[in-house]
BARO-639303 format. One record per residue (C-alpha): residue number from 1; x, y, z; residue in three letters. Coordinates in steps of 0.05 Angstrom, whole numbers. Example, Ala and Ser with C-alpha at 12.3 -4.5 7.8 and 13.67 -1.06 7.14 Angstrom:
residues 2
(1, (246, -90, 156), 'ala')
(2, (273, -21, 143), 'ser')
This chain:
residues 283
(1, (-209, 197, 346), 'met')
(2, (-201, 248, 295), 'arg')
(3, (-165, 216, 225), 'met')
(4, (-141, 260, 164), 'ala')
(5, (-131, 213, 99), 'ile')
(6, (-85, 242, 45), 'leu')
(7, (-105, 213, -19), 'gly')
(8, (-169, 192, 9), 'gly')
(9, (-196, 201, -50), 'arg')
(10, (-164, 140, -89), 'gly')
(11, (-175, 65, -89), 'thr')
(12, (-156, 46, -17), 'leu')
(13, (-167, 116, 9), 'gly')
(14, (-234, 116, 2), 'thr')
(15, (-251, 51, 32), 'leu')
(16, (-201, 67, 87), 'ala')
(17, (-243, 129, 95), 'ala')
(18, (-309, 87, 96), 'gly')
(19, (-279, 33, 151), 'ala')
(20, (-263, 92, 194), 'leu')
(21, (-326, 136, 196), 'lys')
(22, (-356, 50, 202), 'gln')
(23, (-312, 51, 272), 'arg')
(24, (-342, 115, 289), 'gly')
(25, (-288, 161, 280), 'his')
(26, (-288, 233, 242), 'glu')
(27, (-253, 221, 184), 'val')
(28, (-224, 294, 134), 'thr')
(29, (-203, 274, 62), 'val')
(30, (-141, 320, 47), 'leu')
(31, (-126, 339, -27), 'gly')
(32, (-112, 394, -68), 'arg')
(33, (-169, 406, -82), 'arg')
(34, (-179, 422, -6), 'asp')
(35, (-128, 468, -10), 'gly')
(36, (-77, 418, 13), 'val')
(37, (-14, 398, -20), 'asp')
(38, (35, 349, 15), 'ala')
(39, (89, 357, -29), 'leu')
(40, (93, 437, -19), 'thr')
(41, (61, 432, 57), 'gly')
(42, (14, 485, 31), 'glu')
(43, (-52, 487, 80), 'gly')
(44, (-24, 429, 119), 'leu')
(45, (-8, 458, 187), 'asp')
(46, (-76, 489, 191), 'ala')
(47, (-112, 422, 162), 'ala')
(48, (-78, 381, 219), 'leu')
(49, (-93, 426, 278), 'ala')
(50, (-132, 371, 322), 'gly')
(51, (-115, 310, 291), 'val')
(52, (-104, 251, 316), 'asp')
(53, (-90, 208, 275), 'val')
(54, (-58, 210, 193), 'val')
(55, (-64, 159, 142), 'val')
(56, (-22, 173, 86), 'asp')
(57, (-51, 132, 24), 'ala')
(58, (-12, 186, -26), 'leu')
(59, (-8, 150, -98), 'asn')
(60, (40, 170, -153), 'phe')
(61, (22, 156, -224), 'gln')
(62, (82, 130, -265), 'gly')
(63, (140, 81, -263), 'met')
(64, (201, 133, -268), 'asn')
(65, (248, 119, -202), 'ala')
(66, (270, 200, -197), 'thr')
(67, (202, 222, -198), 'lys')
(68, (180, 169, -147), 'ala')
(69, (229, 170, -104), 'arg')
(70, (221, 255, -103), 'ala')
(71, (147, 250, -100), 'phe')
(72, (143, 194, -41), 'phe')
(73, (209, 226, -6), 'gly')
(74, (188, 289, -7), 'gly')
(75, (117, 284, 17), 'thr')
(76, (142, 238, 70), 'ala')
(77, (187, 287, 102), 'arg')
(78, (140, 347, 96), 'thr')
(79, (79, 299, 130), 'val')
(80, (121, 279, 182), 'thr')
(81, (147, 349, 202), 'ala')
(82, (78, 381, 203), 'ala')
(83, (49, 320, 236), 'ala')
(84, (97, 324, 295), 'ala')
(85, (82, 399, 296), 'arg')
(86, (11, 391, 307), 'ala')
(87, (22, 342, 360), 'gly')
(88, (-6, 278, 312), 'val')
(89, (-8, 210, 359), 'lys')
(90, (12, 175, 295), 'arg')
(91, (15, 169, 222), 'val')
(92, (-1, 109, 185), 'val')
(93, (21, 99, 121), 'val')
(94, (0, 38, 67), 'val')
(95, (66, 14, 33), 'ser')
(96, (80, -49, -10), 'ile')
(97, (109, -117, 22), 'ser')
(98, (184, -116, 4), 'gly')
(99, (185, -52, -37), 'ala')
(100, (243, -36, 7), 'ala')
(101, (284, -95, -14), 'asp')
(102, (345, -66, -66), 'pro')
(103, (330, -121, -105), 'gly')
(104, (255, -114, -111), 'val')
(105, (260, -46, -130), 'his')
(106, (316, -42, -175), 'arg')
(107, (276, -54, -234), 'arg')
(108, (212, -26, -207), 'his')
(109, (214, 52, -211), 'gly')
(110, (141, 57, -159), 'tyr')
(111, (174, 8, -119), 'tyr')
(112, (236, 57, -103), 'ala')
(113, (200, 107, -89), 'gly')
(114, (168, 73, -32), 'lys')
(115, (227, 53, -6), 'ala')
(116, (247, 120, -9), 'glu')
(117, (177, 143, 23), 'gln')
(118, (195, 86, 87), 'glu')
(119, (254, 111, 98), 'ala')
(120, (246, 181, 101), 'ala')
(121, (185, 163, 144), 'tyr')
(122, (231, 120, 195), 'val')
(123, (283, 171, 190), 'ala')
(124, (246, 229, 222), 'ala')
(125, (214, 182, 276), 'ala')
(126, (277, 157, 294), 'thr')
(127, (341, 189, 264), 'gly')
(128, (405, 231, 301), 'pro')
(129, (356, 290, 278), 'ala')
(130, (289, 256, 293), 'ala')
(131, (241, 305, 292), 'gly')
(132, (181, 278, 259), 'gly')
(133, (109, 236, 282), 'ala')
(134, (116, 169, 305), 'pro')
(135, (97, 125, 244), 'val')
(136, (66, 51, 230), 'thr')
(137, (85, 27, 164), 'ile')
(138, (24, -22, 139), 'val')
(139, (50, -68, 87), 'his')
(140, (12, -95, 40), 'ser')
(141, (16, -148, -19), 'thr')
(142, (-11, -140, -82), 'gln')
(143, (-86, -124, -89), 'trp')
(144, (-135, -170, -130), 'phe')
(145, (-152, -106, -169), 'glu')
(146, (-80, -101, -194), 'leu')
(147, (-92, -164, -233), 'val')
(148, (-147, -133, -277), 'asp')
(149, (-108, -66, -286), 'gln')
(150, (-42, -111, -313), 'met')
(151, (-85, -149, -362), 'val')
(152, (-122, -85, -399), 'ser')
(153, (-49, -49, -401), 'met')
(154, (-14, -87, -452), 'ile')
(155, (-73, -94, -509), 'pro')
(156, (-49, -165, -547), 'leu')
(157, (-115, -191, -584), 'gly')
(158, (-114, -263, -551), 'pro')
(159, (-50, -266, -515), 'leu')
(160, (-46, -223, -447), 'ala')
(161, (29, -211, -422), 'leu')
(162, (41, -197, -353), 'leu')
(163, (98, -193, -311), 'pro')
(164, (123, -251, -279), 'thr')
(165, (105, -228, -204), 'met')
(166, (95, -278, -155), 'arg')
(167, (51, -252, -101), 'met')
(168, (-1, -266, -45), 'ala')
(169, (-55, -224, -68), 'ala')
(170, (-109, -189, -24), 'val')
(171, (-168, -155, -35), 'ser')
(172, (-166, -79, -40), 'ala')
(173, (-224, -77, 27), 'ser')
(174, (-188, -130, 76), 'ala')
(175, (-124, -75, 72), 'val')
(176, (-170, -12, 76), 'ala')
(177, (-204, -48, 141), 'glu')
(178, (-128, -71, 169), 'phe')
(179, (-108, -1, 158), 'val')
(180, (-163, 34, 200), 'ala')
(181, (-148, -30, 248), 'ala')
(182, (-76, -10, 250), 'thr')
(183, (-96, 71, 258), 'ala')
(184, (-146, 65, 311), 'glu')
(185, (-108, 11, 356), 'arg')
(186, (-40, 55, 345), 'asp')
(187, (-55, 117, 364), 'ala')
(188, (-81, 94, 427), 'ala')
(189, (-15, 51, 450), 'asp')
(190, (31, 100, 484), 'ala')
(191, (85, 48, 487), 'ser')
(192, (95, 25, 415), 'leu')
(193, (166, 46, 388), 'pro')
(194, (169, 110, 356), 'pro')
(195, (176, 67, 282), 'ala')
(196, (144, -1, 272), 'arg')
(197, (112, -47, 212), 'ser')
(198, (56, -94, 202), 'val')
(199, (36, -137, 144), 'ser')
(200, (-22, -158, 112), 'ile')
(201, (-26, -219, 55), 'arg')
(202, (-83, -268, 22), 'gly')
(203, (-75, -329, 39), 'pro')
(204, (-50, -367, -38), 'glu')
(205, (15, -351, -68), 'ile')
(206, (12, -354, -138), 'ala')
(207, (35, -306, -201), 'thr')
(208, (-1, -249, -245), 'gly')
(209, (-13, -299, -296), 'ala')
(210, (-47, -353, -247), 'glu')
(211, (-86, -300, -216), 'leu')
(212, (-113, -275, -287), 'ala')
(213, (-135, -346, -302), 'arg')
(214, (-174, -357, -234), 'ser')
(215, (-217, -287, -246), 'ile')
(216, (-231, -300, -318), 'ala')
(217, (-249, -370, -291), 'ala')
(218, (-305, -346, -247), 'val')
(219, (-325, -282, -288), 'cys')
(220, (-313, -289, -365), 'gly')
(221, (-269, -244, -370), 'asn')
(222, (-203, -204, -335), 'val')
(223, (-195, -128, -339), 'gly')
(224, (-253, -125, -387), 'gly')
(225, (-220, -177, -435), 'arg')
(226, (-231, -247, -453), 'arg')
(227, (-155, -271, -466), 'pro')
(228, (-153, -345, -489), 'arg')
(229, (-77, -351, -472), 'leu')
(230, (-41, -315, -402), 'phe')
(231, (34, -308, -417), 'trp')
(232, (96, -274, -375), 'glu')
(233, (160, -252, -376), 'leu')
(234, (207, -226, -321), 'pro')
(235, (200, -155, -333), 'leu')
(236, (214, -130, -266), 'phe')
(237, (290, -173, -246), 'gly')
(238, (284, -243, -206), 'gly')
(239, (270, -222, -134), 'ala')
(240, (200, -192, -159), 'ile')
(241, (191, -256, -200), 'ala')
(242, (209, -308, -141), 'ser')
(243, (173, -279, -85), 'gly')
(244, (203, -221, -62), 'gly')
(245, (139, -189, -57), 'leu')
(246, (109, -236, -4), 'ile')
(247, (123, -221, 74), 'pro')
(248, (170, -282, 99), 'gly')
(249, (178, -303, 16), 'gly')
(250, (144, -359, -7), 'thr')
(251, (179, -405, 47), 'asp')
(252, (142, -363, 106), 'gly')
(253, (205, -342, 139), 'ala')
(254, (197, -283, 194), 'ala')
(255, (199, -216, 168), 'val')
(256, (234, -155, 206), 'arg')
(257, (206, -98, 213), 'asp')
(258, (230, -21, 218), 'val')
(259, (246, -28, 300), 'ser')
(260, (282, -93, 286), 'gly')
(261, (233, -135, 321), 'thr')
(262, (192, -194, 291), 'val')
(263, (131, -156, 248), 'glu')
(264, (68, -185, 246), 'pro')
(265, (35, -210, 195), 'val')
(266, (-36, -218, 182), 'thr')
(267, (-64, -272, 132), 'ile')
(268, (-140, -252, 105), 'asp')
(269, (-165, -312, 85), 'pro')
(270, (-205, -287, 18), 'thr')
(271, (-186, -332, -42), 'thr')
(272, (-184, -301, -105), 'val')
(273, (-233, -341, -136), 'arg')
(274, (-285, -310, -74), 'glu')
(275, (-267, -252, -89), 'trp')
(276, (-283, -251, -162), 'ala')
(277, (-344, -291, -140), 'gly')
(278, (-362, -221, -101), 'arg')
(279, (-337, -183, -162), 'ala')
(280, (-404, -137, -190), 'thr')
(281, (-447, -164, -244), 'pro')
(282, (-428, -148, -312), 'gly')
(283, (-353, -140, -302), 'arg')
């Protein structure tokens, strides 16, 4: 199949493009440097001509909720309309587990943007004025790679200060493989509802500080630092601190997907210590 990836030069997009190519698909990466603007729609119709599947792995740098909502909501509405005009079989959107929960995104601007993105895609596919392409939302838990970023963001000498986030972290490469498999499968299944969602998570539940300690124990550093103390504060609120980012929460309850049915949850078996042990030398 012909696959187009928006945000295909980011961490997840690059990995997903590679996974799709390994499966034998023709992959085109679309971005502003290619003359395509997913927000304004410039160049999008021509770029999607003959495309079977669009993977939306777009990213936004920042935590401002107003700007994140404008970007993610705006690109979702533009992309789904263009995909429908082009006869795209499915749009596969990379999102975040729990982000659509108001308790989760109330104090997290980026997650508020992802909630807006999901709502826009689903409304376009299923709402009263539905005119968008069919959509599958891939809910991913946080990546192990995020822990490195969190530790490096607030340099406090021997102290690493992290927001309290209870999560079931997973590797970005596992998510990319899951996105590729989902895109391939869902595009070939005409019986699927116009909007559905699936989830992927890691096997362990831990906070960011607990994950950072494990990474440091295996690699000798985390985020390029060697903190002696790891401290947490509930900077993003109680929902995120207590497990709102985990599909089904810490008790593993069934999750309802965007079509109202039970959302399938895939558990990748890679633990944080296994992931850290595979890290490149010299990190």
